[in-house]
All heavy atoms as an XYZ file, in Angstrom:
663
protein
N     -39.871    -33.962     60.516
C     -39.817    -32.530     60.485
C     -40.508    -31.935     61.753
O     -41.655    -32.260     62.049
C     -40.441    -31.928     59.291
C     -40.344    -30.403     59.079
S     -40.683    -30.158     57.372
C     -41.378    -28.599     57.547
N     -39.856    -31.055     62.476
C     -40.517    -30.443     63.723
C     -41.505    -29.407     63.253
O     -41.191    -28.611     62.395
C     -39.489    -29.858     64.668
C     -38.513    -30.817     65.236
O     -39.098    -31.952     65.364
O     -37.440    -30.545     65.590
N     -42.606    -29.287     64.026
C     -43.622    -28.271     63.871
C     -43.145    -27.153     64.729
O     -42.895    -27.298     65.920
C     -45.046    -28.757     64.235
O     -45.352    -29.907     63.540
C     -46.129    -27.583     64.080
N     -43.231    -25.908     64.251
C     -42.751    -24.761     65.038
C     -43.708    -24.503     66.229
O     -44.947    -24.682     65.972
C     -42.729    -23.547     64.133
C     -42.854    -24.131     62.692
C     -43.362    -25.560     62.834
N     -43.182    -24.152     67.297
C     -43.937    -23.724     68.476
C     -44.592    -22.441     68.198
O     -43.940    -21.466     67.876
C     -43.080    -23.750     69.716
O     -42.433    -24.936     69.927
C     -43.977    -23.434     70.909
N     -45.953    -22.343     68.519
C     -46.513    -21.004     68.341
C     -45.847    -19.930     69.189
O     -45.605    -20.320     70.290
C     -47.951    -21.286     68.637
C     -48.235    -22.657     68.389
C     -46.906    -23.405     68.826
N     -45.802    -18.800     68.693
C     -45.099    -17.712     69.551
C     -45.875    -17.565     70.804
O     -45.176    -17.273     71.909
C     -45.187    -16.375     68.678
C     -44.563    -15.274     69.551
C     -44.248    -16.542     67.476
N     -47.156    -17.576     70.768
C     -47.990    -17.391     72.050
C     -47.575    -18.466     73.037
O     -47.363    -18.132     74.300
C     -49.534    -17.569     71.827
N     -47.196    -19.657     72.687
C     -46.757    -20.668     73.567
C     -45.373    -20.352     74.126
O     -45.065    -20.616     75.355
C     -46.824    -22.074     72.966
C     -48.100    -22.624     72.643
O     -49.104    -22.071     73.186
O     -48.209    -23.584     71.905
N     -44.534    -19.873     73.317
C     -43.234    -19.412     73.749
C     -43.329    -18.346     74.789
O     -42.644    -18.326     75.755
C     -42.385    -18.988     72.519
C     -41.963    -20.097     71.559
C     -41.281    -19.455     70.292
C     -41.113    -21.058     72.187
N     -44.100    -17.340     74.516
C     -44.229    -16.174     75.413
C     -44.943    -16.686     76.700
O     -44.655    -16.267     77.788
C     -45.126    -15.078     74.822
C     -45.391    -13.946     75.839
C     -44.301    -14.478     73.587
N     -45.890    -17.643     76.688
C     -46.489    -18.114     77.860
C     -45.604    -18.717     78.821
O     -45.772    -18.794     80.114
C     -47.567    -19.084     77.523
N     -44.365    -19.205     78.355
C     -43.396    -19.767     79.269
C     -42.783    -18.732     80.254
O     -42.304    -19.053     81.248
C     -42.231    -20.336     78.484
C     -42.676    -21.549     77.751
C     -41.473    -22.189     76.988
N     -40.311    -22.340     77.674
C     -39.019    -21.902     77.392
N     -38.778    -21.255     76.199
N     -37.989    -22.011     78.143
N     -42.779    -17.425     79.718
C     -42.257    -16.370     80.547
C     -43.087    -15.909     81.631
O     -44.379    -15.739     81.353
C     -41.902    -15.150     79.687
C     -40.775    -15.298     78.653
C     -40.735    -14.193     77.567
C     -39.451    -15.119     79.470
N     -42.706    -15.679     82.834
C     -43.560    -15.200     83.848
C     -43.973    -13.646     83.483
O     -43.232    -12.956     82.897
C     -42.654    -15.082     85.100
C     -41.254    -15.353     84.653
C     -41.259    -15.851     83.295
N     -45.186    -13.341     83.892
C     -45.726    -12.016     83.712
C     -44.941    -11.074     84.661
O     -44.531    -11.431     85.781
C     -47.198    -11.927     83.953
C     -47.966    -12.740     82.934
C     -47.645    -12.343     81.580
N     -48.434    -13.133     80.564
C     -47.866    -14.123     79.827
N     -46.563    -14.523     80.008
N     -48.601    -14.779     78.974
N     -44.851     -9.813     84.258
C     -44.019     -8.771     85.040
C     -42.556     -8.858     84.663
O     -42.276     -9.226     83.541
N     -41.749     -8.530     85.649
C     -40.329     -8.447     85.235
C     -39.548     -9.587     86.021
O     -39.925     -9.834     87.159
C     -39.827     -7.080     85.673
O     -40.444     -6.014     85.019
C     -38.317     -7.010     85.394
N     -38.648    -10.261     85.367
C     -37.864    -11.260     85.998
C     -36.473    -11.290     85.336
O     -36.269    -10.628     84.310
C     -38.519    -12.616     85.689
O     -38.768    -12.872     84.374
N     -35.584    -12.026     85.960
C     -34.233    -12.195     85.393
C     -34.082    -13.555     84.948
O     -34.335    -14.590     85.650
C     -33.187    -11.814     86.618
O     -33.445    -10.588     87.056
C     -31.782    -11.948     85.914
N     -33.514    -13.774     83.796
C     -33.288    -15.046     83.175
C     -31.871    -15.194     82.600
O     -31.127    -14.197     82.576
C     -34.341    -15.419     82.046
C     -35.713    -15.266     82.573
C     -34.219    -14.468     80.843
N     -31.529    -16.345     82.245
C     -30.249    -16.590     81.514
C     -30.448    -16.836     80.017
O     -31.318    -17.615     79.681
C     -29.484    -17.742     82.208
C     -28.109    -17.977     81.575
C     -27.231    -18.870     82.530
N     -27.231    -18.420     83.923
C     -26.503    -17.425     84.359
N     -25.711    -16.696     83.478
N     -26.341    -17.157     85.559
N     -29.595    -16.191     79.319
C     -29.682    -16.408     77.856
C     -28.249    -16.346     77.235
O     -27.590    -15.318     77.512
C     -30.625    -15.369     77.107
C     -30.694    -15.586     75.634
C     -31.220    -16.765     75.039
C     -30.243    -14.585     74.805
C     -31.247    -16.888     73.636
C     -30.373    -14.634     73.426
C     -30.785    -15.851     72.903
O     -30.871    -15.905     71.471
N     -27.819    -17.352     76.532
C     -26.483    -17.425     75.912
C     -25.405    -17.065     76.907
O     -24.424    -16.205     76.595
C     -26.401    -16.585     74.674
C     -27.195    -17.103     73.527
C     -27.118    -16.409     72.308
N     -27.860    -16.968     71.194
C     -27.952    -16.546     70.059
N     -27.406    -15.347     69.668
N     -28.761    -17.144     69.079
N     -25.545    -17.605     78.103
C     -24.502    -17.384     79.179
C     -24.537    -16.052     79.860
O     -23.806    -15.828     80.772
N     -25.540    -15.214     79.536
C     -25.644    -13.897     80.211
C     -26.895    -13.731     80.951
O     -27.885    -14.543     80.734
N     -27.006    -12.784     81.825
C     -28.274    -12.482     82.608
C     -28.979    -11.487     81.823
O     -28.365    -10.474     81.403
C     -27.899    -12.150     83.990
C     -27.342    -13.186     84.846
C     -26.871    -12.659     86.188
N     -27.519    -11.604     86.798
C     -28.304    -11.731     87.774
N     -28.531    -12.828     88.463
N     -28.921    -10.605     88.367
N     -30.314    -11.650     81.768
C     -31.193    -10.745     80.934
C     -32.323    -10.361     81.916
O     -32.850    -11.215     82.630
C     -31.703    -11.390     79.790
C     -30.775    -11.541     78.725
C     -29.577    -12.265     78.662
C     -30.865    -10.966     77.386
N     -28.917    -12.217     77.443
C     -29.685    -11.350     76.660
C     -31.756    -10.132     76.758
C     -29.482    -11.034     75.326
C     -31.501     -9.740     75.391
C     -30.392    -10.253     74.832
N     -32.762     -9.070     81.882
C     -34.039     -8.688     82.484
C     -35.158     -8.711     81.460
O     -34.985     -8.270     80.368
C     -33.907     -7.168     83.032
N     -36.194     -9.392     81.761
C     -37.300     -9.654     80.903
C     -38.622     -9.082     81.524
O     -38.921     -9.302     82.658
C     -37.517    -11.089     80.547
C     -38.706    -11.290     79.551
C     -36.216    -11.744     80.066
N     -39.345     -8.311     80.778
C     -40.661     -7.772     81.298
C     -41.737     -8.206     80.183
O     -41.561     -7.996     78.891
C     -40.700     -6.272     81.268
O     -39.645     -5.883     82.262
C     -42.061     -5.744     81.687
N     -42.759     -8.930     80.671
C     -43.827     -9.328     79.851
C     -45.096     -8.512     80.463
O     -45.375     -8.776     81.567
C     -44.101    -10.825     79.835
C     -45.325    -11.210     79.036
C     -42.901    -11.598     79.228
N     -45.727     -7.695     79.602
C     -46.942     -6.963     80.143
C     -48.150     -7.447     79.260
O     -47.916     -7.588     78.039
C     -46.678     -5.526     80.228
O     -46.173     -5.070     78.835
N     -49.172     -7.523     79.855
C     -50.453     -7.930     79.270
C     -51.321     -6.658     79.003
O     -51.464     -5.817     79.812
C     -51.292     -8.906     80.035
C     -50.701    -10.267     80.115
C     -51.486    -11.304     80.899
O     -52.618    -10.894     81.303
O     -51.207    -12.441     80.848
N     -52.002     -6.586     77.961
C     -52.965     -5.488     77.663
C     -54.200     -6.129     76.983
O     -54.177     -7.209     76.479
C     -52.269     -4.561     76.629
C     -50.971     -4.005     77.131
N     -50.918     -2.972     77.939
C     -49.728     -4.434     76.797
C     -49.557     -2.569     78.249
N     -48.847     -3.506     77.529
N     -55.293     -5.327     76.918
C     -56.520     -5.634     76.321
C     -56.960     -7.155     76.890
O     -57.341     -8.059     76.178
C     -56.451     -5.863     74.828
N     -57.009     -7.246     78.267
C     -57.400     -8.375     78.872
C     -56.545     -9.755     78.532
O     -57.096    -10.845     78.524
N     -55.263     -9.482     78.229
C     -54.378    -10.585     77.866
C     -54.378    -10.936     76.389
O     -53.636    -11.890     76.046
N     -55.059    -10.205     75.575
C     -55.095    -10.451     74.106
C     -53.894     -9.813     73.453
O     -53.622    -10.055     72.262
C     -56.442    -10.055     73.495
C     -57.574    -10.908     73.982
C     -58.867    -10.538     73.335
N     -59.170     -9.073     73.297
C     -59.848     -8.409     74.197
N     -60.278     -9.045     75.369
N     -60.041     -7.030     74.121
N     -53.214     -9.019     74.023
C     -52.072     -8.278     73.499
C     -50.958     -8.356     74.604
O     -51.104     -8.154     75.761
C     -52.321     -6.849     73.242
O     -51.156     -6.186     72.911
N     -49.731     -8.925     74.140
C     -48.584     -9.132     75.119
C     -47.436     -8.283     74.554
O     -47.092     -8.384     73.342
C     -48.301    -10.600     75.196
C     -49.382    -11.508     75.627
C     -48.915    -12.974     75.418
C     -49.757    -11.297     77.066
N     -46.729     -7.629     75.332
C     -45.544     -6.915     75.019
C     -44.407     -7.572     75.762
O     -44.425     -7.846     77.014
C     -45.587     -5.454     75.559
C     -44.372     -4.705     75.426
C     -43.967     -4.267     74.056
C     -42.736     -3.418     73.985
N     -42.275     -3.143     72.741
N     -43.254     -7.856     74.954
C     -42.138     -8.573     75.498
C     -40.850     -7.623     75.342
O     -40.710     -7.090     74.199
C     -41.791     -9.912     74.871
C     -40.531    -10.493     75.364
C     -42.976    -10.894     74.889
N     -40.146     -7.301     76.331
C     -39.077     -6.530     76.235
C     -38.032     -7.159     77.229
O     -38.241     -7.526     78.338
C     -39.254     -5.084     76.899
C     -37.961     -4.329     77.044
C     -37.332     -4.297     78.153
C     -37.269     -3.639     76.048
N     -36.207     -3.361     77.977
C     -36.125     -3.086     76.691
C     -37.479     -3.394     74.743
C     -35.244     -2.318     75.877
C     -36.603     -2.704     73.947
C     -35.402     -2.212     74.617
N     -36.755     -7.474     76.572
C     -35.719     -8.089     77.300
C     -34.362     -7.357     76.930
O     -34.216     -7.010     75.823
C     -35.579     -9.663     76.955
N     -33.678     -7.157     78.040
C     -32.283     -6.547     77.784
C     -31.194     -7.279     78.551
O     -31.464     -7.698     79.670
C     -32.376     -5.071     78.131
C     -32.744     -4.747     79.532
C     -32.950     -3.240     79.755
O     -31.842     -2.579     79.696
O     -34.112     -2.871     79.967
N     -30.076     -7.330     77.892
C     -29.014     -7.985     78.468
C     -28.423     -7.177     79.676
O     -28.116     -5.914     79.473
C     -27.863     -8.225     77.477
C     -26.686     -8.997     77.926
C     -25.516     -9.035     76.784
O     -25.560     -8.248     75.898
N     -24.826    -10.134     76.925
N     -28.254     -7.717     80.785
C     -27.739     -6.896     81.942
C     -26.232     -6.743     81.815
O     -25.464     -7.725     81.530
C     -28.078     -7.643     83.326
C     -29.662     -7.701     83.562
C     -29.814     -8.674     84.838
C     -30.225     -6.341     83.755
N     -25.757     -5.512     81.891
C     -24.412     -5.285     81.709
C     -23.954     -5.223     80.178
O     -22.729     -5.313     79.955
N     -24.828     -5.306     79.335
C     -24.589     -5.287     77.905
C     -25.543     -4.362     77.101
O     -26.237     -3.575     77.668
N     -25.462     -4.536     75.822
C     -26.207     -3.558     74.983
C     -27.315     -4.261     74.250
O     -28.150     -3.618     73.481
C     -25.423     -2.784     74.080
O     -24.701     -3.705     73.225
C     -24.389     -1.913     74.787
N     -27.407     -5.669     74.222
C     -28.337     -6.350     73.533
C     -29.686     -6.297     74.088
O     -29.930     -6.142     75.308
C     -27.956     -7.847     73.396
N     -30.740     -6.401     73.105
C     -32.119     -6.299     73.691
C     -33.046     -7.037     72.653
O     -32.646     -7.157     71.382
C     -32.586     -4.946     73.995
C     -32.773     -4.081     72.673
C     -33.963     -3.993     71.968
C     -31.689     -3.416     72.207
C     -34.051     -3.259     70.914
C     -31.736     -2.584     71.070
C     -32.935     -2.602     70.431
N     -34.239     -7.533     73.003
C     -35.239     -7.961     72.158
C     -36.479     -7.331     72.555
O     -36.743     -7.102     73.733
C     -35.269     -9.465     71.972
C     -34.082    -10.131     71.496
C     -35.606    -10.125     73.449
N     -37.348     -7.100     71.530
C     -38.692     -6.545     71.792
C     -39.624     -6.922     70.749
O     -39.421     -7.057     69.475
C     -38.607     -4.935     71.731
O     -39.792     -4.357     72.032
N     -40.840     -7.313     71.236
C     -41.972     -7.761     70.320
C     -43.398     -7.566     70.936
O     -43.459     -7.487     72.171
C     -41.709     -9.172     69.981
N     -44.304     -7.514     70.142
C     -45.748     -7.698     70.559
C     -46.315     -8.863     69.957
O     -46.060     -9.240     68.781
C     -46.403     -6.343     69.929
C     -45.922     -5.150     70.630
O     -46.069     -4.958     71.861
N     -45.427     -4.232     69.860
N     -47.213     -9.460     70.683
C     -47.909    -10.636     70.349
C     -49.362    -10.346     70.486
O     -49.887    -10.011     71.635
C     -47.551    -11.937     71.072
C     -48.303    -13.136     70.565
C     -46.038    -12.205     70.902
N     -50.147    -10.505     69.468
C     -51.585    -10.222     69.439
C     -52.363    -11.597     69.399
O     -52.133    -12.313     68.480
C     -52.082     -9.326     68.382
C     -51.324     -7.971     68.414
C     -50.211     -7.693     67.753
C     -51.714     -7.012     69.337
C     -49.497     -6.528     67.683
C     -50.992     -5.750     69.371
C     -49.860     -5.629     68.649
O     -49.178     -4.401     68.705
N     -53.217    -11.866     70.378
C     -53.955    -13.081     70.343
C     -55.459    -12.884     69.976
O     -56.108    -12.083     70.705
C     -53.906    -13.765     71.615
C     -52.407    -13.869     72.223
C     -52.390    -14.429     73.575
C     -51.658    -14.851     71.333
N     -55.898    -13.513     69.023
C     -57.295    -13.450     68.602
C     -57.908    -14.691     68.352
O     -57.156    -15.706     68.092
C     -57.332    -12.466     67.314
N     -59.268    -14.812     68.260
C     -59.871    -16.076     67.979
C     -59.347    -16.710     66.620
O     -59.277    -17.909     66.370
C     -61.362    -15.923     67.985
N     -59.096    -15.772     65.678
C     -58.607    -16.133     64.407
C     -57.150    -16.579     64.258
O     -56.597    -17.040     63.354
C     -58.729    -15.127     63.297
O     -58.110    -13.987     63.766
N     -56.387    -16.428     65.419
C     -54.997    -16.705     65.475
C     -54.047    -15.657     66.162
O     -54.538    -14.796     66.701
N     -52.836    -15.873     66.028
C     -51.838    -14.954     66.594
C     -51.166    -14.077     65.607
O     -51.083    -14.591     64.351
C     -50.778    -15.651     67.473
C     -49.796    -16.442     66.632
C     -48.910    -17.281     67.520
O     -49.164    -17.658     68.614
O     -47.826    -17.457     66.949
N     -50.776    -12.913     66.016
C     -49.948    -12.061     65.121
C     -48.725    -11.666     65.913
O     -48.836    -11.307     67.157
C     -50.728    -10.781     64.716
N     -47.571    -11.931     65.376
C     -46.339    -11.699     65.935
C     -45.633    -10.455     65.350
O     -45.456    -10.444     64.015
C     -45.436    -13.002     65.841
C     -44.005    -12.806     66.221
C     -43.615    -12.505     67.637
C     -42.995    -13.108     65.496
C     -42.309    -12.293     67.974
C     -41.726    -13.054     65.788
C     -41.375    -12.631     67.024
N     -45.363     -9.507     66.094
C     -44.727     -8.237     65.558
C     -43.450     -7.827     66.348
O     -43.519     -7.230     67.296
C     -45.714     -7.138     65.654
C     -47.052     -7.375     64.998
C     -46.972     -7.162     63.501
N     -48.259     -7.329     62.842
C     -48.756     -8.328     62.244
N     -48.147     -9.468     62.338
N     -49.927     -8.373     61.698
N     -42.347     -8.300     65.789
C     -41.030     -7.879     66.412
C     -40.833     -6.410     66.200
O     -41.438     -5.818     65.257
C     -39.970     -8.661     65.521
C     -40.688     -9.743     64.876
C     -42.084     -9.204     64.703
N     -40.247     -5.752     67.113
C     -40.112     -4.320     67.088
C     -38.769     -3.891     66.548
O     -37.684     -3.905     67.151
C     -40.340     -3.703     68.500
S     -41.898     -3.979     69.137
N     -38.731     -3.568     65.275
C     -37.593     -3.075     64.493
C     -36.346     -3.952     64.658
O     -35.267     -3.473     64.915
C     -37.215     -1.737     65.077
C     -38.386     -0.658     64.736
C     -38.034      0.748     65.019
O     -36.865      1.047     65.072
O     -39.050      1.400     65.402
N     -36.614     -5.314     64.476
C     -35.506     -6.223     64.552
C     -36.013     -7.555     63.809
O     -37.209     -7.747     63.703
C     -35.137     -6.526     65.943
C     -36.025     -7.277     66.834
S     -35.474     -7.442     68.601
C     -35.097     -5.730     69.001
N     -35.097     -8.401     63.355
C     -35.514     -9.660     62.668
C     -36.351    -10.577     63.719
O     -35.957    -10.681     64.855
C     -34.290    -10.251     62.301
C     -33.153     -9.163     62.329
C     -33.625     -8.175     63.378
N     -37.258    -11.085     63.090
C     -38.053    -12.028     63.846
C     -37.283    -13.243     64.545
O     -37.457    -13.603     65.643
C     -39.225    -12.630     62.971
N     -36.320    -13.661     63.650
C     -35.475    -14.740     64.239
C     -34.705    -14.395     65.485
O     -34.467    -15.197     66.335
C     -34.487    -15.264     63.059
C     -35.141    -16.223     62.099
C     -35.895    -17.452     62.878
O     -35.270    -17.996     63.714
O     -37.040    -17.647     62.483
N     -34.436    -13.119     65.593
C     -33.633    -12.695     66.785
C     -34.605    -12.804     68.060
O     -34.141    -13.377     69.059
C     -33.167    -11.282     66.676
C     -32.390    -10.738     67.830
C     -31.813     -9.309     67.420
N     -31.574     -8.539     68.569
C     -31.150     -7.284     68.464
N     -31.093     -6.668     67.260
N     -30.844     -6.632     69.544
N     -35.696    -12.401     67.939
C     -36.749    -12.580     69.022
C     -37.070    -13.958     69.225
O     -37.086    -14.492     70.466
C     -38.064    -11.714     68.727
C     -38.959    -11.851     69.887
C     -37.676    -10.167     68.508
N     -37.272    -14.749     68.210
C     -37.722    -16.108     68.392
C     -36.499    -17.033     68.946
O     -36.788    -17.857     69.832
C     -38.011    -16.698     67.051
C     -39.373    -16.256     66.461
C     -39.587    -16.746     65.102
C     -40.504    -16.689     67.315
N     -35.307    -16.670     68.660
C     -34.126    -17.339     69.296
C     -34.144    -17.102     70.768
O     -33.902    -17.956     71.545
C     -32.769    -16.874     68.562
N     -34.451    -15.876     71.171
C     -34.456    -15.535     72.623
C     -35.573    -16.300     73.298
O     -35.430    -16.970     74.306
C     -34.604    -14.036     72.849
C     -34.720    -13.831     74.303
C     -33.691    -13.642     75.175
C     -35.943    -13.578     74.941
C     -33.806    -13.356     76.569
C     -36.142    -13.412     76.278
C     -35.015    -13.260     77.074
N     -36.731    -16.254     72.684
C     -37.986    -16.925     73.353
C     -37.756    -18.410     73.463
O     -38.299    -19.056     74.303
C     -39.274    -16.594     72.435
C     -39.720    -15.195     72.554
C     -40.821    -14.994     71.564
C     -40.046    -14.757     73.910
N     -37.058    -18.991     72.433
C     -36.683    -20.446     72.510
C     -35.648    -20.805     73.456
O     -35.519    -21.917     73.915
C     -36.378    -20.907     71.082
C     -37.570    -20.909     70.195
C     -37.112    -21.484     68.719
N     -38.265    -21.374     67.870
C     -38.178    -20.698     66.657
N     -37.059    -20.035     66.353
N     -39.278    -20.695     65.910
N     -34.692    -19.882     73.656
C     -33.339    -20.212     74.346
C     -33.192    -19.776     75.714
O     -32.245    -20.186     76.386
N     -34.066    -18.919     76.340
C     -33.856    -18.388     77.636
C     -34.071    -19.575     78.585
O     -34.738    -20.481     78.389
C     -34.754    -17.166     77.845
C     -36.231    -17.600     78.152
C     -37.157    -17.685     77.140
C     -36.814    -17.985     79.282
N     -38.372    -18.158     77.595
C     -38.101    -18.268     78.941
C     -36.404    -18.129     80.659
C     -39.097    -18.684     79.926
C     -37.337    -18.595     81.499
C     -38.721    -18.851     81.223
N     -33.419    -19.339     79.839
C     -33.485    -20.404     80.843
C     -33.769    -19.594     82.228
O     -33.239    -18.614     82.354
C     -32.271    -21.135     81.028
C     -31.919    -21.935     79.717
C     -30.564    -22.684     79.866
O     -29.740    -22.313     80.743
O     -30.226    -23.448     79.056
N     -34.515    -20.254     82.997
C     -34.745    -19.591     84.392
C     -33.434    -19.555     85.113
O     -32.621    -20.437     84.980
C     -35.838    -20.472     85.067
C     -35.887    -21.812     84.321
C     -35.288    -21.440     82.912
N     -33.225    -18.664     86.025
C     -32.130    -18.661     86.919
C     -32.318    -19.456     88.187
O     -33.378    -19.714     88.552
C     -31.831    -17.132     87.468
C     -31.194    -16.279     86.386
C     -30.931    -14.952     87.051
C     -29.868    -16.880     85.922
């Protein structure tokens, strides 16, 4: 049985700032911004030329992480974080 990858590790794969990636055959613009000295991360991704998007906040504390998708199922965000590829 595979151990799930922590969300913080998935987000750490993304470059900070704005970049373009590939996901499910399409191009996506992704922005990762850090707040509170890197203890809070905001992820926003939108399909270029489409209407799909994902959005979430990740809070990092000594006691662990808190993953908060923004008004969408967690699995939708996690699928993106696991499946995107660099261009």
